C-alpha positions, 0 to 999 in steps of 0.5 A: 623472368623480367615479365614475372617481376613486372606483372607481380609489381602491377598487381601489387600496385593495383591491390594497394589502390583497391585497398585504399579505395575501400578504406576511403569507402569505409571511412565515408560510411562510418562518417555517414553513419555517425551523422545519421546516429547524431541527427536521430539522437538530436532529433529525439532529444529535440522531440522529447523536450517539446512542450507537448510532453508535459504534465501541466495539471493534476487532472493529467494524472488518471487514478484507478482503483480507489474507492475510499481515497479521493483522486485529489487525496492520492495526487496530493501524495505525489511529489510532482511540480507542474508543469513537469516533463513526462520523461522526468518522471520515474514511474517506479519511484512514484509507485514506491512513494505511494506504497510507503503511505499506510493507506496504499497496499500496491501501486502501479504507475505508467506513462502515456504519450497520447495524450501525455498523462500518468495512469496510477492503479492502486489497491487501498487498504481498507480499514476494519477497526480503529486503533487506540493506544494504551494511555501509557503509550500515548505519553510516549514520544514514539507512539503512533497515536490513533489510526486505522487498522486493516485486516492484516494488522497494517496501521493507517494514518487517522486523517487518511479517510476523510471521504470514508468519514463523510460517507459514514462508512466508518468501522465501528470496531475499536482496539485499545492496546499496544500494537506490538502486542496484538499485531502477531495475532490480529489477522487470525483474530479478525478473521475469526470475528468476521465469521462470528454472528457475535457483535464486538464493539471493542477489543481491550488489549491493554493487559495481554494476560486478560483480553477484554471485548465489549459486546452487545450483552456486555464486557467479556473477560477472555484471559490470554488470547489463545486457540480457544478464542473461536469457542469462546465466541461460540459460547458467547453467541449461545448466551445472546438470550442473557438479557431476558434472564438477567438485568444487564445493568447489574452485571459487571462482566461475563468470565469466559476464560474457561468457555466450558464453564462460563461465569457471570460476575454481578456488581456488588450490591450498594 
């Protein structure tokens, strides 16, 4: 009986020593792992803060996809100060800032390490018409003023396309009126205009009940914009020989409110 008690006591003592050794080993492992993680973290932090990861000049910002806006113009839209750490720059924030500008429809910003730089890919809003508010709107403090329209009715600041002005690629179409009135119809209207052979220089939307367009054969009254706009342009195209039949200097306007029955309104005789 005494031998059994003695053996059990020895086994318990050995097991306690073994457990203490295992705890010490685990503690040493934890300490080494913590030291390794701290060293790695410190090394990464040190590396990221080295001068090689700096955007030092605007030329380190590469612009792709722009056809109308210059590289310098797009860089001016970025809230960057030089030099600036590449890691302090948030690409998604920069993309949102660019997309908030009227002239940029979509932007993607990526960071590149070798060499350190930013790459910005953009999709521009291409102006298709110049938007001029009604005279009554220009007197209001909240008027947007003169600007550009893209094919979807998006408004673009007038000064955005200095490069476009120099290259004489300005759209010739002018739209006059309250954007809130014509914007819901603009996409469909412009698509119809772009398919029509009729050359339209101006769209006057100041009176929504009587839309007026200026064409190569004169001013045309269309009435309220409606689904018959396509037919009205088709009839107008058929009237392109009107200058051979009538002196346009004596024509006040062409009434196409009923495209099935066009009316040529002459100026009153002096």
